[in-house]
N, C-alpha and C positions, 0 to 999 in steps of 0.2 A: 451521374461522371462526372459531370461538372465540378460540384460542388465539391467531391470527395479530391481531386485535384485538387480546388482551391483550400480547402484544410489543409494536406499533405502540404502543398508552396509554404501556406502558414508557418506551420509546425518545424517545417527548416528553415525558414526564416530566423522565426523566436530562437531554435537553436544556434546558427551562426551567431546571432548578435550575445546570443549570452555567453559565446567563446567567445568572440573578440573582447566582450566588453572584462571578462575573464583572464584575456589575456593584456590588455590594456592596466587590470587596475593594481598589475604588480608594480610595487615600489620598495626603494630602498631604502634603509634606515641611517642614519649615520650617527655613530655611536659617539660617547663624548667620551672620547682617547683624547691620546696626547697629537696624535697624527691629524694633519687636515684629510679631510674629504677626497677620497678619490689616490690619495698614497700609500705605498705598502712597503713596507718595509723588509729585507729579504729575509729569510726564514729560514732555516738549517731543517732540513728532512733526512730522517733513513728512510729505509727500506719499508718500514711497514709504519713509520711515525703519519700524522697527518699534515698537512699543509697550510695552516692556519693565515684568516683572510685580516685586510685591512680596512678600515673604515669603509663604511657602502657611498658610491657614487651615485647618482641618478642619472640617469638613461637608459638607450636599451641597445640592442643588435644592431640596431636598423630595422628586422623585421628580415634580415636575414639568416642563416644558417650557422650552425656552432657545430665545433669538433671537440669530443669529450675523449681524454687519455688518463690511464691509469700508470704508464712509468715514461719516464725519458732517458734515450741512448744515445750515446756517441757514437756515430759512424763517421770510419776515414773515407773521404771519399775522392777521388784521384783528378787532380788539377785545383782541387779547395781548401783540404785539410780536412779537420774534423768536424765538422755539421750535428746539431743535434736531431733525433727522430723521437716521434711517439712511439704508442705500443702498439701502433700498426706500422711501424717501418719510413711514415710518412716522415718525410723532410718539413721543419719547421722553422718560421721564419720569423722576423723581426719588420716594423715595419719605423724609417728615418723621420719621418714626420713626428712619431713618439718621443723622440730625443727634445725635443722641446719643455717637455709636458713628462719627466721622468716617474714612471709607477702609474699612468696614465696613459688612457686608450684613446687615438681619435680617428681610426678606421669607424666610421660609423654610417648606417646606409646601405645604398646599393655598395661601397666598398666591402660591407659582410657578406657580401653574396658572393664575392669573389676570394677573399679571405677567410676563413672562417677563425674566429676568435677561438682558442683553443682552453677549454672549460676541466674546472676540475671537480669532484667530489669531495673526498677526504684526504684521502690519501696518492702521495706520485711515490713508484720507485723509479730511483736513478742508478746507471753503469755507466761509468765515466765520465758526468757532468756535475759540477760544483755546487752541491748541496745543501753550503749557505749561501748560496745565490737567491734561490728559489723564496718564491711569495705570489701575492694572487695581487685580484683588485677588481674590485666591484663591476659584475655589468649585469643591472634588471635583478641584480639578487642570485647571481650568478658568479663564481669565481673565475675569474679568468686569470690561467698562468701566468708570470713573469718569471724574468731568468735577468740576472742582473737590474732590473727596476723596470727591464721591458717587456713589454706585454707579448705573446705570443699569437702568434695566425698559422695557418694549415691551408693552402694554394688546391683549389678546386682541379688548379690544369695539371696537379700531380695526380696521375689516375691507378698508379700503383709506388706501392714500398719502394724505396731509392731513388727516386725522379727525383729534380731539382729545376721544374720548370717554370718556376716562380723566381728563380736566380737572379738578381739585378735587373728584375722589372720596373720598367719607368722611371730606375735609378734609384726606387726606394723602396725597395724590399731585397731583403736579403736572408740568405739562411742563419742561422743561430751559432754562433761555438757552443760549447759546453762552458765558458766563462760567459757568455754573457754579450760576447761583439759579433761582429758585422764578420761575417767571412768572404775570403776572397773572391772577387770576380772571376771568372771563368774566361777561360778565350777570349 
């Protein structure tokens, strides 16, 4: 019985080690374009077109979580104005610390457990959002969506569509407007 447990524990440990190694082996490759690593030029996107990505930037999500989306919608919020929501109706935010490095993300590590980077696959549909301001920046081989050069995030404290619990959080996080600007502070 003890030998069987030892074999099972060894197999589980080996499987865990292989999974961790696979997660850690993902790297970004920088292409030889004219833009610098981590920068993203705005990309025009029609409802069924793909958002194309810029050269990759090395880094990771800090072992945090991710939010994926296939659509962006402008939604009017009383007292704030128009803000952008994802395909689930969740409010999207921008981080003022990203301002010093447009089209790059600065939220990593523990930050990505609270502020989920918005990841896109191939196409993003838009309603009321300025399509010519969409772009992407690479996060560990994935494409994080940008609007007006600002990487987009979703707040884990928003548990239902339409909530804005992250608005003005730490005076650094604000819901993003359809033109990529920071929304007005509530109350």
